[in-house]
N, C-alpha and C positions, 0 to 999 in steps of 0.2 A: 098331207105331205105327198108329193109325187114320188113314187117308188122308182128306183133305178131298174132298168131292164137287164136281161141277161147279157153276158159278155158276147161279143161278136164271134160266132163259132167258125167263121170263114178262116180265121188265123190259127185255129186249134186243130191238131192232128190226133187221130185215134190209131195207135200203133200196137202191134203185138210185142210181147217181151223181146223177141229176137230183134225186131226193128228198133225198139227202144235202146237196146244194148249198142247196136250199130250207131244210132244217133248220138248217144252219150259219148261214145269214143270219138266220133267224127267232130263233135262240138267241143272236145277237150274237157268235158265234165268229169270223166273218169277213165280208168285204164283197166284192161283185162289182165288178170294175174294168171300165173302158171296153172292154178287149180281150176281156172275157168270163171271164177267169180269176178264181178264188176266191182272195182274199188274206187270210192270217191272220198275226197276230203271235204269237210264241212266248214273250213275256215275258222273264223273267230269263235263260233259257238260249237262246242263238241258235246253239248248236252242241252236239255230243255232250259227255257228261260221263264220260270214261273212268275217272276215279278213283272213280266211284260204281257201277262194274260189278262184280258178284259172281257166283261160281259156288257151287253147293250141294255141300258135301262129303258123299259117300255111300260106302258100302263098295264097293270095286272101281272107284272113280272113276279114269278113265285119264289125267287131266290132271296136268301137272307142278305140284306144290304151290307152288313158289317163284315161279311166273310169274303168279299170280292172287290176287285178293281172294276170301275165302271166307265163307260163312254156313253154319251148321249146319242140319240137317234141321228141328229144332224152330223155329229162327228163320225158316226159309222157311215153315213151316206157319202161324206167327203172321201173317206178312205176307200170305200167301195168303188167310187168313180175313178180314183187313182189306180186301183188294182185293175179295173177293166181297161183303162187306157194303156196301162203298162203291158197287159197281155195282147192288146190289139197291136201294139208296136213291136213287141218282142216275139209274139207267137207262143205256142205252148202245146200241151198234150192233155188229152182227156181220157179218163177211165171211169166207166159206169160199173160200180161194184155194189156189194151188199154186205151188211153187217148182221151178225147173229145167225147161228146155225139152226136155231129153233124156227120152224116155218111160221108159227104163230107170231113171232116177234121180229121176223126178218124185215130189214129196212133198206130200201135202195139209197145208195150214197154215190154222189158224183165227185170226182177229184179233177180239178183243173190245175195243172202244174206248169210252171215255167221251164223247169229242168226235166230232161228225158229220164234221168236216173231216179228222180223223185217219183215219176209215174211208174217206173218199174218197181220201185219200193212198195207202193200201195197195191200194185198188182200181185206182189208176193204175199202180202199180209191180209188181203180181203178177198171175199168170194166174188167171182164174176157176176155181174148183174145183167139186166136187160136195158139196152140203150133206148128202147121204145117206151119204157116206163119212167114217168117223171120222178126225179129223185126227191126223197124227203129231206135230205141234207146235201148241201154242196160246199165243198172245201176248196178254197183258192189258195195256192201256194206260189208266192212270188218272191223268192229269196233276194233278188237284187233290187227290189223296191224298198226304200227306206222311208220311215215316217219322219215327219217334221214335228217334234214334240210341242213346239210353241203353237203350231197351227192345228195339229191333229189331236192334242190332248193326251198324248202318250208320255211315258216316262223316258223312253229312249227311241232310237231309230227302229227298234224291233217291236213287232206287234203280233199278238195272237188274239183275235177278237171273235167272240161267239155271240151270235144273235139267235137266241132260242126260238123266238116267235117266228122268224123267217127261215130258220134252218140253214143259216149261212155262217161259214167260218172264213175269216181272212187271216192269212199268215204271211208275214213279210219281214225282211231284215235279218233272217236267219236261214242258213242252209241245212241245219240239223233236221234230218228227215223224221225223227221221232215226234216232232210237233204235229205232223200230219196224222200219225197213228193216235196220239194221245188226245187230239181234238175230238176224235170220234168217241173215245172212251169217256171223255168229259160229257159229251152230249148224251151218251147212254146212261150216265148217272142220273140224269133228269128223266129221260124218256122211259127207261125201264122201271125206275122206282115209281113213276106215276101209274104203272101197270102192276104194281105189287110184285115186281121181280127185283131181287137184290143184285146190283152190279158189284162185282168183286175183282180186286187186283190180286189175282192168284193164278197158279198153274193147276192143272187137273189131270189125273190119270185114272185108268180103270184096269182092274185085274181080270183074270179069266173067269172068276165067279161073279163078275159084274160089280165088284166093290170099288166105289169111287173114292178117291182121296183128293183133298184140296191142300195146296201149299201157298200160304200167304207170306209175303216178305218184300222188303225194299230191294233196290238194286244192289247186287253183290252178295246177297244172302244165300243164294243157291236155288232159287225158285225154278229156274229153267233146268239147271243141271239135275236136280233131284226128281223132276217130273219125267225126264228122259231116261226111263228105267227099262232095260232090255226085257225084264220080266212082266212089264205092264204096257198097256196101250196108252199113248199120249192123246188126251182130249184137246189140250191147249196149254200154252206156256205162260199166259199173261193176263188175259181178260175174259171173265166169264159172267154169266147170269145164273141165278138160282130161282127157278119158278116153282109152280105147284106140282110139276111132274119131274123135277130133277134139274141138273145143271147143263149148261150148253156153252160152247165156245163162241165168243163174239167174233173172233177173227178166223182166218184161214191159213195163218203162217206163224212163224216164230221170229222173235227179235232178240237174239241172244248176245250177252256180253261175251267177247272172245279174247280178253286179255289173258295171257298165259294158257291159251287153249292148246291141248295136245291130244293126239290120237289115242294115247294110252288111257288118259283120265276121262275123256269125254268123247268116245268114238262116234256116237250118234250125231252130235253137233259138228264134229270135225268133218265127217263125210257128207253132211248136208250142205257144206259150203263148196259149191261147184258151179258149173255154168248155169246161169239163171238166178244165182244168189247175188246179194248185194252186200259189200263190206263198206264200213264207214271208218275212216281214219286209221286203218291198219297200215303199218309200215311194211315195206317189201325190199328185197335186195335187187341186184342188177339183173338177175334172171327172173324177176317178178315173182319170187317165192315169198309168200306172206311170212312176216316176222311177228308172230302173235305175242311174243314176250316184250316187244319194243314199246315203251311208254312215251316215246318222243312227243307225239301229238297229244295223247290223252290216255288216262286209265280206262276211259269209257269207249273202247273200241267195240264195234257192233257188227253183227251179221243178221241179215234178213233173208229168210228162205221160206218157201211154201211147206205146209205140213206134209205134202206128198214126198218131200225129200227125206223124211224121217222113216226109219224101218217100221217101228211099231206104233202105228197111229190108229186112232179110232175114227173110221171114215165118216161116221155120222156127225162127229163133232159134239156128241151128246152123251150123257150118262144119267144114271138114277140119282137119288139123294145120297149125299156123302156118307160113308161109313167111318171116316176119320178126317179130322181137320188138324193141320200142322201150321203153327206160326213159326217163322224163321227169323232169327236175330243173329247178326254177326257182332257179338259183344266183344269190344276191345278191352274192357276193364278186367276180364278174366273171372268175373264174379258169378255169372250165370252158369248153371250146370249144363251138361250136354243135352239133357232132356228133363222135362218136368210135366206132370199132368196138371191141367187147369180145371178148377171147378167152374160152373157157369159164371159166377161172379168174377173169378179170376180172368176168365176168357174175355168178358166184356171189358175189363180194365185193360188187358193187354191189347185188345183190338183198338181201343181208343188211344192207347199209347203209340202203337206202331213203332216200337223201339228197335234201333240198330246203332252202329257206331260209324261216324264219319272219320276216316283214317287220314293220318298225315300224308300230305303229298297229293291227295285227290282233288283238293281245291286250294286256290291261292289263299294264303293267310292261315291255313290249318297247319299248325306246327306239331301239336300233340293230338292223339285221338280224343274225340269228344262225343258225348251222346247226342243222337239226333232222333227226332220223333216225327212221325207222319200218320195222322189219325186214319184208322181203317187201312193202314198200309198203302194209302194213296191220297193224301190230303190235297195235292194240287188238282185232282180230278173230281173232287166232291162238289156238287152243286147245292147241297143242303147241309144242315148242321150234322156233324159226325154222329151225334147221338141217334139220329134217325136211322142211319145205316147199321149202327151197332144194335139197335133194338130189332131191326129186321133180321140180322144174323142170329141173335140169341133166340128169337121166336122160332126160327127154323131148327136151331140146335136142340132146343127143348122138345119141339114137336117130333123130331126124328131120332132123338136120343143119341146125338153124335158126340163121341169123345173128342176133346180138344187137347192138343199137346203143344208145348213150346220147345223148340230145338235151338240150341246155340251152335251156329256154324262158324263162330269166330274163334276166340282164344279162351280156353278154359284153364284156370289155375295159373296165376302169374301175369296174365294179360299180354297185350301187344308189346312186342319187343323183349319179353321175358320168356316166352314159350312159343312153340310152333302153333300154327292154326289147326283147328280141329281136323283130323284126317278125314278125307272124303269117304274112305272105305268104312270107317267107324260110323260116320253119319248115315251112310246108306244102310248099314247093319241095324242101327236104331230105327230108321224109317221102316224097314221090313218088319221089325218087332211091333212097332206101333200099328202098322196096317194089318198085321195078323191078330191084333188084339191081345198080344202076349204081355203088354204092360198095363192093361186095364185094371187088374186086380192085385198088382204087386204092392207090398207094404211101402209106404212113403213117409217122409219127414216133412212137416209143414214149415214154410218160410213165410211168415205173415208180412214182412216188410217188402218182399219182392213178389208176393202173391203167387206162390208156387207150391206144388206138392212133389217133392223130389224122391224118386225111387231109392230105397235103401241100398239095393244092389241089383245088378243085371248081369247074368252070366255072359262072359266074353267082353264086357266093357270095364276097362281099368277104373279103379276107385277114384282116381283123381278127377275123372270126368263127371262124377256124380257129387263129389265133395271138393269143389274148387279150392277151398281154403288149404288143402294139403299140398297144393302146388305152389303156394306163395312162399317167398323167402322167410317171412315171419308173420305172426298173427296180427301184428300192428298194421302191416301193409294191407293185409286182406281186409281188416275191419275198416280201414280208411276208404278203400275202394268200394266196399259194400255199402258203407254209410253214404258215400257220395252218390252212388247209383240209386239207392232207395230214396234219397232226398230229391233227386231229379225226377223220379217216378211220382212222388207226392206232389211236387210243384206242377208237373204237367197235368196230372189228374184233377188238380184244383181248378183248372181252366174249364172243365166240363161240369157245369153246375147241375146238369140233369143226371149225373152218374148216381146210380143207386148202389149202396153198399150194404 
């Protein structure tokens, strides 16, 4: 088969961040807000579209076929030809960047984007690269190009297509910039795992003594917030690798949720949003002051900014082996305690579960909170069976003797609508105790159904946060909620045939 050549570079511009901001404003792609941030709307899609993600089938493809959507090589070629023709007509912008702070694993990545603000977005999140070095991966973002499902083999007009063998990603039919970022994360789940490096959907920070902490969690659980601690240096807020000499940040920026953002609660993130940052779907008033509380467009409002905009950042983007691992869950049932210690077997189960709650109002059709699961806290980005990554994590946990904890950052005792969400100040207090090792040896009570070892008491932490049943209106309500969650856990774990118990 004849391979398509590269896109015509004559129509593609290579601009600095300031030039991209000017281009985005002049083209009507975005507006400048009072705080200096560039603010864009993403239209129909205000989040990722995982059902529109495809891999290209090729001879010797290492991916498990049942776990992914597929396109053929010829279907990919047709789409790639359409992408190149679209960019030749519309023009675009190029950024030669790099992924992975570890020099041994650094990979050159090229982004070719139709929108100026999309190019600024990737410049905020990835390291600058060398334009004279051939990219290992190339990502094409063409949001105004729509697929023809009948002809192109896609489910809808939207497509995120990854060709692992050729190192090419095609993204079209969606303006949501997060697809650009997460396509690289998906590629790294294959590329790094093949080098025996564990790719992780987590934030990471390091203390003055060099103690590294990892925070795993789905969107809205507090991953970014808890890693931005004034007492610790931020390694990264979202995507990391764990190799034989420690952890490293894949990226060079942060992509933070900013719904209900305030200077008082999250000062580091608040002050990072300034000239050079990118906001997505944030409402603003007549004076172009951001209205972070406004949910008119979406709950999933976002801010992208470089790590250099954060006060306490680890400039190397690296750290040693973790001294503590924290799994985060925003449980709406009110059943999970604020904190629990996990045995190695418990940790593997909860890593495969990747549990949190999908809340009413965040998606169309969701009326009541419901449990949601994402294996390894990042199912849409896995390129192999979850058990492979779980085994890689547990081998490292065992080798380095890392304690693992589960924190409920949602509703404890009474559940969503019956009680307030877990106070951020108390969660931070518990995190500090975990990182100091103060909870490693406290007496615990075993919960076999939820795979937890719950501390009997913690000085300064009210009892209700450790014994959620005391916050429910009556014992029957608690038992019903607990039984429902335990059954959901059992059903989910039954899907993983390789789980050892």
